[in-house]
DSSP file (Angstrom, degrees, kcal/mol; ACC not computed):
  #  RESIDUE AA STRUCTURE BP1 BP2  ACC     N-H-->O    O-->H-N    N-H-->O    O-->H-N    TCO  KAPPA ALPHA  PHI   PSI    X-CA   Y-CA   Z-CA
    1    1 A M              0   0    0      0, 0.0     2,-0.5     0, 0.0     0, 0.0   0.000 360.0 360.0 360.0 136.2  -47.8  -36.3  -14.8
    2    2 A T        -     0   0    0      2,-0.0     2,-0.5     0, 0.0     0, 0.0  -0.900 360.0-159.0-114.0 133.8  -48.0  -36.1  -11.1
    3    3 A F        -     0   0    0     -2,-0.5     2,-0.4     2,-0.0     0, 0.0  -0.940  12.7-173.9-113.0 128.9  -45.0  -36.5   -8.9
    4    4 A R        +     0   0    0     -2,-0.5     2,-0.3     0, 0.0    -2,-0.0  -0.932   7.1 178.7-124.5 144.9  -45.5  -37.4   -5.3
    5    5 A I        -     0   0    0     -2,-0.4    -2,-0.0     3,-0.0     2,-0.0  -0.976  35.2 -99.6-137.7 153.1  -43.1  -37.7   -2.3
    6    6 A G     >  -     0   0    0     -2,-0.3     4,-2.6     1,-0.1     5,-0.2  -0.253  31.7-111.4 -67.4 156.6  -43.7  -38.5    1.2
    7    7 A R  H  > S+     0   0    0      1,-0.2     4,-2.5     2,-0.2     5,-0.2   0.882 118.1  50.6 -57.5 -41.0  -44.0  -35.8    4.0
    8    8 A K  H  > S+     0   0    0      2,-0.2     4,-2.8     1,-0.2    -1,-0.2   0.916 111.0  48.9 -65.0 -42.2  -40.7  -36.9    5.6
    9    9 A R  H  > S+     0   0    0      1,-0.2     4,-2.3     2,-0.2    -2,-0.2   0.917 111.8  48.2 -66.9 -41.0  -39.0  -36.7    2.3
   10   10 A A  H  X S+     0   0    0     -4,-2.6     4,-1.7     2,-0.2    -1,-0.2   0.846 110.6  51.8 -64.1 -35.9  -40.4  -33.3    1.6
   11   11 A A  H  X S+     0   0    0     -4,-2.5     4,-2.3     2,-0.2    -2,-0.2   0.938 110.7  48.1 -60.4 -49.3  -39.4  -32.0    5.0
   12   12 A A  H  X S+     0   0    0     -4,-2.8     4,-2.2     1,-0.2    -2,-0.2   0.849 110.6  50.8 -66.8 -32.6  -35.9  -33.3    4.6
   13   13 A L  H  X S+     0   0    0     -4,-2.3     4,-2.1     2,-0.2    -1,-0.2   0.895 110.1  49.8 -69.4 -38.0  -35.6  -31.7    1.2
   14   14 A I  H  X S+     0   0    0     -4,-1.7     4,-2.3     2,-0.2    -2,-0.2   0.938 111.6  48.0 -56.6 -53.0  -36.8  -28.3    2.5
   15   15 A V  H  X S+     0   0    0     -4,-2.3     4,-2.8     1,-0.2    -2,-0.2   0.913 110.0  53.2 -58.8 -44.3  -34.3  -28.4    5.3
   16   16 A A  H  X S+     0   0    0     -4,-2.2     4,-2.5     1,-0.2    -1,-0.2   0.893 107.9  50.4 -60.2 -41.7  -31.5  -29.4    2.9
   17   17 A V  H  X S+     0   0    0     -4,-2.1     4,-2.5     2,-0.2    -1,-0.2   0.921 111.6  48.4 -59.3 -44.5  -32.3  -26.4    0.6
   18   18 A F  H  X S+     0   0    0     -4,-2.3     4,-2.9     2,-0.2    -2,-0.2   0.952 111.8  49.1 -63.9 -47.8  -32.3  -24.0    3.6
   19   19 A L  H  X S+     0   0    0     -4,-2.8     4,-2.4     1,-0.2    -1,-0.2   0.921 111.4  48.1 -55.6 -48.6  -29.0  -25.4    4.8
   20   20 A A  H  X S+     0   0    0     -4,-2.5     4,-2.0     2,-0.2    -1,-0.2   0.914 112.2  50.1 -60.4 -43.8  -27.4  -25.1    1.4
   21   21 A C  H  X S+     0   0    0     -4,-2.5     4,-2.8     1,-0.2     5,-0.2   0.937 111.5  49.4 -65.7 -45.8  -28.7  -21.4    1.0
   22   22 A G  H  X S+     0   0    0     -4,-2.9     4,-2.7     1,-0.2     5,-0.2   0.952 108.9  51.2 -55.8 -49.6  -27.3  -20.6    4.5
   23   23 A A  H  X S+     0   0    0     -4,-2.4     4,-1.9     1,-0.2    -1,-0.2   0.850 111.4  48.9 -64.6 -34.2  -23.8  -22.1    3.7
   24   24 A I  H  X S+     0   0    0     -4,-2.0     4,-2.6     2,-0.2     5,-0.2   0.949 112.2  48.8 -65.2 -48.1  -23.7  -20.0    0.4
   25   25 A A  H  X S+     0   0    0     -4,-2.8     4,-1.2     1,-0.2    -2,-0.2   0.844 111.2  47.7 -60.6 -33.6  -24.6  -16.9    2.3
   26   26 A T  H  X S+     0   0    0     -4,-2.7     4,-0.8    -5,-0.2    -1,-0.2   0.888 112.8  49.4 -79.9 -32.7  -22.1  -17.4    4.9
   27   27 A A  H >< S+     0   0    0     -4,-1.9     3,-0.5    -5,-0.2    -2,-0.2   0.896 113.9  46.0 -65.1 -38.5  -19.4  -18.1    2.4
   28   28 A Q  H 3< S+     0   0    0     -4,-2.6    -1,-0.2     1,-0.2    -2,-0.2   0.777 107.5  58.8 -70.8 -26.7  -20.3  -15.0    0.4
   29   29 A G  H 3< S+     0   0    0     -4,-1.2     2,-0.4    -5,-0.2    -1,-0.2   0.681  80.9 100.8 -78.8 -21.6  -20.4  -13.0    3.6
   30   30 A K    <<  +     0   0    0     -4,-0.8     2,-0.4    -3,-0.5    53,-0.1  -0.577  50.9 179.4 -80.7 123.8  -16.7  -13.7    4.6
   31   31 A V        -     0   0    0     -2,-0.4     2,-0.5    51,-0.2    51,-0.1  -0.970  17.5-163.3-122.8 131.5  -14.5  -10.7    3.7
   32   32 A D        +     0   0    0     -2,-0.4    -2,-0.0    76,-0.1    24,-0.0  -0.953  13.7 170.6-116.7 109.1  -10.7  -10.4    4.3
   33   33 A V        +     0   0    0     -2,-0.5    22,-0.3     2,-0.0    -1,-0.1   0.347  31.8 132.7 -96.6   2.1   -9.5   -6.8    4.0
   34   34 A T        +     0   0    0     20,-0.1     2,-0.3    23,-0.1    22,-0.2  -0.310  49.7  51.2 -60.9 136.2   -6.0   -7.5    5.3
   35   35 A G  E    S-A   55   0A   0     20,-2.3    20,-2.6    95,-0.1     2,-0.4  -0.857  94.6 -39.1 134.6-164.7   -3.4   -5.8    3.0
   36   36 A N  E     -A   54   0A   0     -2,-0.3    94,-2.8    18,-0.2     2,-0.3  -0.768  51.4-171.0 -98.9 136.7   -2.5   -2.6    1.3
   37   37 A W  E     -AB  53 129A   0     16,-2.8    16,-2.9    -2,-0.4     2,-0.5  -0.986  15.3-152.6-129.3 139.2   -5.3   -0.3   -0.1
   38   38 A V  E     -AB  52 128A   0     90,-2.3    90,-2.6    -2,-0.3     2,-0.3  -0.972  20.8-162.5-111.8 125.5   -5.2    2.8   -2.3
   39   39 A L  E     - B   0 127A   0     12,-3.0     2,-0.5    -2,-0.5    88,-0.2  -0.791  15.4-151.9-107.0 146.0   -8.2    5.1   -1.7
   40   40 A E  E     - B   0 126A   0     86,-3.6    86,-1.8    -2,-0.3     2,-0.5  -0.989  22.4-165.8-110.1 121.7   -9.4    7.9   -3.9
   41   41 A V  E     -CB  49 125A   0      8,-2.6     8,-2.3    -2,-0.5     2,-0.5  -0.930   9.4-169.3-116.2 125.7  -11.2   10.4   -1.6
   42   42 A M  E     -CB  48 124A   0     82,-2.9    82,-2.4    -2,-0.5     6,-0.2  -0.956  12.7-165.1-116.3 114.8  -13.5   13.2   -3.0
   43   43 A T  E >   - B   0 123A   0      4,-2.4     3,-1.6    -2,-0.5    80,-0.2  -0.493  34.9-105.0-102.6 174.5  -14.5   15.9   -0.5
   44   44 A Q  T 3  S+     0   0    0     78,-1.5    79,-0.1     1,-0.3    -1,-0.1   0.785 116.3  64.5 -62.0 -34.9  -17.2   18.6   -0.5
   45   45 A A  T 3  S-     0   0    0     75,-0.2    -1,-0.3    77,-0.2    78,-0.1   0.472 120.1-107.0 -75.6   2.4  -14.6   21.2   -1.2
   46   46 A G  S <  S+     0   0    0     -3,-1.6     2,-0.1     1,-0.3    -2,-0.1   0.402  74.9 136.9  96.1  -5.5  -13.9   19.7   -4.5
   47   47 A G        -     0   0    0     -5,-0.0    -4,-2.4     1,-0.0     2,-0.5  -0.426  36.7-159.2 -71.0 146.3  -10.5   18.2   -3.5
   48   48 A T  E     +C   42   0A   0     -6,-0.2     2,-0.3    -2,-0.1    -6,-0.2  -0.993  12.8 176.7-127.7 126.9   -9.3   14.6   -4.4
   49   49 A T  E     -C   41   0A   0     -8,-2.3    -8,-2.6    -2,-0.5    19,-0.0  -0.838  24.9-144.6-123.2 165.6   -6.6   12.9   -2.5
   50   50 A M        +     0   0    0     -2,-0.3   -10,-0.2   -10,-0.2    19,-0.1  -0.665  28.0 174.4-133.1  72.9   -5.1    9.4   -2.8
   51   51 A P        -     0   0    0      0, 0.0   -12,-3.0     0, 0.0     2,-0.4  -0.394  23.5-134.7 -79.0 164.5   -4.2    8.1    0.8
   52   52 A T  E     -AD  38  67A   0     15,-2.6    15,-2.7   -14,-0.2     2,-0.4  -0.895  17.2-165.1-112.4 147.3   -2.9    4.6    1.3
   53   53 A V  E     -AD  37  66A   0    -16,-2.9   -16,-2.8    -2,-0.4     2,-0.6  -0.999   9.0-158.3-134.9 133.8   -4.2    2.4    4.1
   54   54 A T  E     -AD  36  65A   0     11,-2.9    11,-2.5    -2,-0.4     2,-0.3  -0.971  21.4-166.6-111.8 120.9   -2.7   -0.8    5.4
   55   55 A L  E     -AD  35  64A   0    -20,-2.6   -20,-2.3    -2,-0.6     2,-0.5  -0.838  17.1-165.5-110.5 145.0   -5.2   -3.0    7.2
   56   56 A K  E     - D   0  63A   0      7,-2.9     7,-2.1    -2,-0.3     2,-0.4  -0.995  14.5-154.4-125.3 128.2   -5.0   -6.0    9.5
   57   57 A Q  E     + D   0  62A   0     -2,-0.5     2,-0.3     5,-0.2     5,-0.2  -0.893  17.5 175.5-108.8 131.2   -8.1   -8.0   10.2
   58   58 A D  E >  S- D   0  61A   0      3,-3.2     3,-2.0    -2,-0.4     2,-0.4  -0.863  71.8 -58.5-127.1  90.2   -8.6  -10.0   13.3
   59   59 A G  T 3  S-     0   0    0     -2,-0.3    20,-0.0     1,-0.3     0, 0.0  -0.570 120.0 -21.7  66.4-124.5  -12.1  -11.4   13.2
   60   60 A E  T 3  S+     0   0    0     -2,-0.4    20,-1.9    -3,-0.1     2,-0.4   0.431 119.7 102.1 -97.1   7.1  -14.3   -8.3   13.0
   61   61 A K  E <   -DE  58  79A   0     -3,-2.0    -3,-3.2    18,-0.2     2,-0.4  -0.763  53.8-164.5 -96.5 134.5  -11.5   -6.1   14.4
   62   62 A L  E     +DE  57  78A   0     16,-2.4    16,-1.7    -2,-0.4     2,-0.3  -0.900  13.4 167.0-113.6 139.4   -9.4   -3.8   12.1
   63   63 A T  E     +DE  56  77A   0     -7,-2.1    -7,-2.9    -2,-0.4     2,-0.3  -0.912  20.8 114.0-134.5 168.8   -6.2   -2.2   13.0
   64   64 A G  E     -DE  55  76A   0     12,-1.3    12,-1.6    -2,-0.3     2,-0.4  -0.996  52.8 -72.4 167.5-155.6   -3.7   -0.5   10.6
   65   65 A H  E     -DE  54  75A   0    -11,-2.5   -11,-2.9    -2,-0.3     2,-0.4  -1.000  25.8-155.2-144.0 139.5   -2.0    2.5    9.4
   66   66 A Y  E     -DE  53  74A   0      8,-3.5     8,-1.6    -2,-0.4     2,-0.4  -0.905  12.8-178.6-112.0 135.0   -3.1    5.6    7.3
   67   67 A S  E     +DE  52  73A   0    -15,-2.7   -15,-2.6    -2,-0.4     2,-0.3  -0.976  13.2 146.5-139.8 127.2   -0.8    7.7    5.1
   68   68 A S  E  >  - E   0  72A   0      4,-1.4     4,-2.0    -2,-0.4    -2,-0.0  -0.985  49.5-127.4-150.3 153.8   -1.7   10.8    3.0
   69   69 A Q  T  4 S+     0   0    0     -2,-0.3    -1,-0.1     1,-0.2     4,-0.1   0.856 111.7  46.0 -63.0 -35.3    0.0   14.1    2.0
   70   70 A T  T  4 S+     0   0    0      1,-0.1    -1,-0.2     2,-0.1   -21,-0.0   0.910 127.9  20.5 -81.0 -40.5   -3.0   16.0    3.3
   71   71 A L  T  4 S-     0   0    0      1,-0.3    21,-0.2    22,-0.1    -2,-0.2   0.441  96.0-145.1-110.9  -4.7   -3.6   14.4    6.7
   72   72 A G  E  <  -E   68   0A   0     -4,-2.0    -4,-1.4    19,-0.1    -1,-0.3  -0.406  44.0 -26.4  81.9-154.5   -0.2   12.8    7.4
   73   73 A E  E     +E   67   0A   0     -6,-0.2     2,-0.3    -2,-0.1    -6,-0.2  -0.747  63.1 155.6-102.0 143.4    0.4    9.5    9.2
   74   74 A A  E     -E   66   0A   0     -8,-1.6    -8,-3.5    -2,-0.3     2,-0.3  -0.954  40.2-114.5-164.3 151.3   -1.9    7.9   11.7
   75   75 A N  E     -E   65   0A   0     -2,-0.3    15,-0.3   -10,-0.2     2,-0.3  -0.687  37.1-152.9 -82.0 142.1   -2.8    4.6   13.2
   76   76 A I  E     -E   64   0A   0    -12,-1.6   -12,-1.3    -2,-0.3     2,-0.3  -0.806  14.3-170.1-120.0 156.1   -6.3    3.5   12.5
   77   77 A T  E     +EF  63  88A   0     11,-1.7    11,-1.9    -2,-0.3     2,-0.3  -0.963  24.7 126.5-140.2 156.8   -8.8    1.2   14.3
   78   78 A G  E     -EF  62  87A   0    -16,-1.7   -16,-2.4    -2,-0.3     2,-0.3  -0.974  41.1 -99.3-179.5-169.9  -12.2   -0.1   13.0
   79   79 A T  E     -EF  61  86A   0      7,-2.9     7,-2.2    -2,-0.3     2,-0.4  -0.938   9.3-154.4-136.1 163.0  -14.5   -3.0   12.4
   80   80 A I  E     + F   0  85A   0    -20,-1.9     2,-0.5    -2,-0.3     5,-0.2  -0.958  14.9 175.9-136.3 118.1  -15.6   -5.3    9.5
   81   81 A K  E >   - F   0  84A   0      3,-2.7     3,-2.4    -2,-0.4     2,-0.4  -0.945  66.9 -47.9-125.6 112.3  -19.0   -6.9    9.7
   82   82 A G  T 3  S-     0   0    0     -2,-0.5   -51,-0.2     1,-0.3   -56,-0.0  -0.566 123.4 -25.9  60.8-122.3  -20.0   -8.8    6.8
   83   83 A Q  T 3  S+     0   0    0     -2,-0.4    23,-3.5    -3,-0.1     2,-0.5   0.367 116.1 103.7-103.3   5.8  -19.3   -6.6    4.0
   84   84 A Q  E <   -FG  81 105A   0     -3,-2.4    -3,-2.7    21,-0.2     2,-0.4  -0.756  50.7-170.8 -88.4 130.0  -19.7   -3.3    6.1
   85   85 A I  E     +FG  80 104A   0     19,-2.7    19,-2.9    -2,-0.5     2,-0.3  -0.952  11.8 175.4-120.7 140.9  -16.5   -1.7    7.0
   86   86 A E  E     +FG  79 103A   0     -7,-2.2    -7,-2.9    -2,-0.4     2,-0.3  -0.972  12.3 150.1-143.9 127.8  -15.8    1.3    9.3
   87   87 A F  E     +FG  78 102A   0     15,-2.1    15,-3.2    -2,-0.3     2,-0.3  -0.963   7.3 153.1-150.2 168.0  -12.4    2.7   10.4
   88   88 A G  E     -FG  77 101A   0    -11,-1.9   -11,-1.7    -2,-0.3     2,-0.3  -0.990  18.6-150.7-178.6 179.5  -10.9    6.0   11.4
   89   89 A F  E     - G   0 100A   0     11,-1.7    11,-2.7    -2,-0.3     2,-0.4  -0.974  21.1-113.7-163.2 162.8   -8.4    7.9   13.3
   90   90 A S  E     + G   0  99A   0    -15,-0.3     2,-0.3    -2,-0.3     9,-0.2  -0.882  40.6 158.3-107.0 140.0   -7.7   11.2   15.1
   91   91 A T  E     - G   0  98A   0      7,-2.6     7,-3.0    -2,-0.4     2,-0.4  -0.887  34.9-118.2-151.2-179.3   -5.3   13.6   13.9
   92   92 A E  E     - G   0  97A   0     -2,-0.3     2,-0.5   -21,-0.2     5,-0.2  -0.993  19.2-174.0-131.8 129.1   -4.3   17.3   14.0
   93   93 A V  E >  S- G   0  96A   0      3,-2.8     3,-1.7    -2,-0.4   -22,-0.1  -0.980  76.7 -21.7-128.7 119.2   -4.3   19.7   11.0
   94   94 A Q  T 3  S-     0   0    0     -2,-0.5    -1,-0.1     1,-0.3     3,-0.1   0.862 127.4 -50.6  48.7  45.0   -2.9   23.2   11.6
   95   95 A G  T 3  S+     0   0    0      1,-0.2     2,-0.6    -3,-0.0    -1,-0.3   0.565 114.0 119.7  73.9  12.9   -3.5   22.9   15.2
   96   96 A F  E <   -G   93   0A   0     -3,-1.7    -3,-2.8     2,-0.0    -1,-0.2  -0.942  64.1-127.2-114.0 119.1   -7.1   21.8   14.8
   97   97 A A  E     -G   92   0A   0     -2,-0.6     2,-0.4    -5,-0.2    -5,-0.2  -0.422  31.6-171.3 -66.5 136.3   -8.2   18.4   16.2
   98   98 A L  E     -G   91   0A   0     -7,-3.0    -7,-2.6    -2,-0.2     2,-0.5  -0.976  19.8-154.9-135.5 138.8   -9.9   16.3   13.5
   99   99 A Q  E     -G   90   0A   0     -2,-0.4     2,-0.5    -9,-0.2    19,-0.3  -0.978  16.1-164.8-113.3 117.9  -11.8   13.0   13.7
  100  100 A V  E     +G   89   0A   0    -11,-2.7   -11,-1.7    -2,-0.5     2,-0.4  -0.878   9.3 179.6-102.4 129.4  -11.7   11.1   10.4
  101  101 A R  E     -GH  88 116A   0     15,-1.8    15,-1.9    -2,-0.5     2,-0.4  -0.933  11.3-163.1-142.1 115.2  -14.2    8.3   10.0
  102  102 A Y  E     +GH  87 115A   0    -15,-3.2   -15,-2.1    -2,-0.4     2,-0.4  -0.813  10.4 177.9 -92.6 135.8  -14.6    6.1    6.9
  103  103 A T  E     +GH  86 114A   0     11,-2.2    11,-2.9    -2,-0.4     2,-0.3  -0.994  24.0 111.5-137.1 123.1  -17.8    4.0    6.4
  104  104 A G  E     -GH  85 113A   0    -19,-2.9   -19,-2.7    -2,-0.4     2,-0.4  -0.914  54.6 -79.7-169.0-165.8  -18.5    1.8    3.4
  105  105 A T  E     -GH  84 112A   0      7,-2.3     7,-1.9    -2,-0.3     2,-0.5  -0.967  28.8-140.3-123.6 132.7  -19.0   -1.7    1.8
  106  106 A V  E     - H   0 111A   0    -23,-3.5     2,-0.3    -2,-0.4     5,-0.2  -0.821  16.3-179.1 -94.3 133.3  -16.4   -4.1    0.6
  107  107 A N  E >   - H   0 110A   0      3,-3.0     3,-0.7    -2,-0.5     2,-0.7  -0.758  60.9 -66.1-126.4  85.7  -16.8   -6.0   -2.6
  108  108 A G  T 3  S-     0   0    0     -2,-0.3   -76,-0.1     1,-0.2    -2,-0.0  -0.627 121.2  -7.1  71.3-111.0  -13.9   -8.4   -3.2
  109  109 A N  T 3  S+     0   0    0     -2,-0.7    20,-2.7    -3,-0.1     2,-0.3   0.127 127.8  69.9-104.9  16.9  -10.9   -6.2   -3.8
  110  110 A T  E <   -HI 107 128A   0     -3,-0.7    -3,-3.0    18,-0.2     2,-0.3  -0.939  54.7-170.7-133.2 155.4  -12.8   -2.9   -3.8
  111  111 A M  E     -HI 106 127A   0     16,-1.8    16,-2.9    -2,-0.3     2,-0.3  -0.996   2.4-174.0-144.4 148.4  -14.6   -0.7   -1.3
  112  112 A T  E     +HI 105 126A   0     -7,-1.9    -7,-2.3    -2,-0.3     2,-0.3  -0.943  27.1 101.0-134.4 154.7  -16.8    2.3   -1.6
  113  113 A G  E     -HI 104 125A   0     12,-2.3    12,-1.5    -2,-0.3     2,-0.3  -0.950  56.6 -51.0 172.9-150.0  -18.3    4.7    1.0
  114  114 A K  E     -HI 103 124A   0    -11,-2.9   -11,-2.2    -2,-0.3     2,-0.4  -0.945  29.1-150.4-125.6 151.7  -18.3    7.9    2.8
  115  115 A I  E     -HI 102 123A   0      8,-1.6     8,-1.9    -2,-0.3     2,-0.5  -0.951   7.1-155.8-117.9 140.3  -15.7    9.8    4.7
  116  116 A S  E     -HI 101 122A   0    -15,-1.9   -15,-1.8    -2,-0.4     6,-0.2  -0.964  11.2-178.3-111.8 126.6  -16.6   12.1    7.5
  117  117 A L    >   -     0   0    0      4,-2.8     3,-2.1    -2,-0.5     4,-0.2  -0.205  38.0-129.4-119.4  41.4  -14.0   14.9    8.4
  118  118 A G  G >  S+     0   0    0    -19,-0.3     3,-2.0     1,-0.3    -1,-0.4  -0.188  84.2   2.7  55.9-131.6  -16.0   16.3   11.3
  119  119 A E  G 3  S+     0   0    0      1,-0.3    -1,-0.3    -3,-0.1     3,-0.1   0.642 126.8  66.8 -63.8 -13.8  -16.4   20.1   11.0
  120  120 A L  G <  S-     0   0    0     -3,-2.1    -1,-0.3     1,-0.3    -2,-0.2   0.508 108.2-115.0 -89.1  -4.4  -14.7   20.2    7.7
  121  121 A G    <   -     0   0    0     -3,-2.0    -4,-2.8    -4,-0.2    -1,-0.3  -0.490  29.3 -67.2 108.0-174.7  -17.4   18.3    6.0
  122  122 A D  E     + I   0 116A   0     -6,-0.2   -78,-1.5    -2,-0.2     2,-0.3  -0.551  39.8 165.1-112.9 172.2  -18.1   15.0    4.3
  123  123 A G  E     -BI  43 115A   0     -8,-1.9    -8,-1.6   -80,-0.2     2,-0.3  -0.922  29.6-101.7-165.5-168.4  -17.0   13.2    1.1
  124  124 A T  E     -BI  42 114A   0    -82,-2.4   -82,-2.9    -2,-0.3     2,-0.3  -0.910  26.1-165.0-130.3 161.5  -16.9    9.9   -0.7
  125  125 A F  E     -BI  41 113A   0    -12,-1.5   -12,-2.3    -2,-0.3     2,-0.3  -0.989  11.1-166.1-147.3 152.6  -14.2    7.4   -1.3
  126  126 A T  E     -BI  40 112A   0    -86,-1.8   -86,-3.6    -2,-0.3     2,-0.3  -0.969  18.2-167.4-132.4 150.6  -13.4    4.3   -3.5
  127  127 A G  E     -BI  39 111A   0    -16,-2.9   -16,-1.8    -2,-0.3     2,-0.5  -0.973  12.6-157.8-139.6 151.2  -10.6    2.0   -2.7
  128  128 A K  E     -BI  38 110A   0    -90,-2.6   -90,-2.3    -2,-0.3     2,-0.3  -0.991  22.7-126.4-130.1 133.0   -8.7   -0.9   -4.4
  129  129 A K  E      B   37   0A   0    -20,-2.7   -92,-0.3    -2,-0.5   -20,-0.1  -0.582 360.0 360.0 -74.5 134.2   -6.7   -3.6   -2.7
  130  130 A Q              0   0    0    -94,-2.8   -93,-0.1    -2,-0.3    -1,-0.1   0.374 360.0 360.0 -86.2 360.0   -3.2   -3.8   -4.0
């Protein structure tokens, strides 16, 4: 059995398929990280901490607050582009200036990635939205 459609109809069908795929990709790419997150951070030194982060998203811009027993309290800034998240802050630990930077991927109510603690080394983290 042979099925034939005209060129105009075939072109319209192809355009419709591309538009549908683009709409699905756009819907899947929208991430909202606003809210409270609990992170589990594992560092090269073998330590594990459980900081909390409160994020507010405004488009691709992130602001918020970081709290942990190890690094204390700090205001954070960052970005979210698609599912890629990056945020950080500056703090002082025992008189030593420290730049903390989180980079990772958000998937629904979870995030995973890496943490950079400047000269103190790197680590990994996972997070869950509360």
